[in-house]
C-alpha positions, 0 to 999 in steps of 0.5 A, spaced: 500 500 500 502 506 497 500 510 504 504 505 508 510 505 504 510 512 504 510 513 511 516 507 512 520 511 507 519 518 509 519 517 517 524 512 517 520 507 520 523 500 519 517 496 518 509 495 519 510 494 527 514 500 527 508 504 524 503 501 528 507 503 534 508 510 532 500 510 531 498 507 537 494 501 534 495 494 534 499 491 529 494 487 526 490 493 524 496 495 519 497 488 517 489 488 515 490 495 511 497 492 508 493 486 505 487 490 503 483 487 508 481 493 511 481 501 508 484 506 512 479 509 517 478 516 519 481 514 525 487 512 522 487 518 518 487 523 524 492 519 527 497 519 521 496 527 521 497 528 528 503 523 529 507 525 523 503 532 521 501 529 514 496 533 511 489 529 510 489 531 503 496 527 502 493 521 506 487 521 502 491 521 495 496 515 497 490 511 499 487 512 492 
């Protein structure tokens, strides 16, 4: 998924577990998003925005 890959690269996160830890969500949440079993929820978008300062518009664009 483009969004998760962008987070890993831009914020130097080692893996999906590091993303989950940074966003304070359970690792299976990120795994489901990565494997297209779940969409990026509004809550996750807000967490990304608040944690990394990424604009919501950019987050939405990377989800498309």
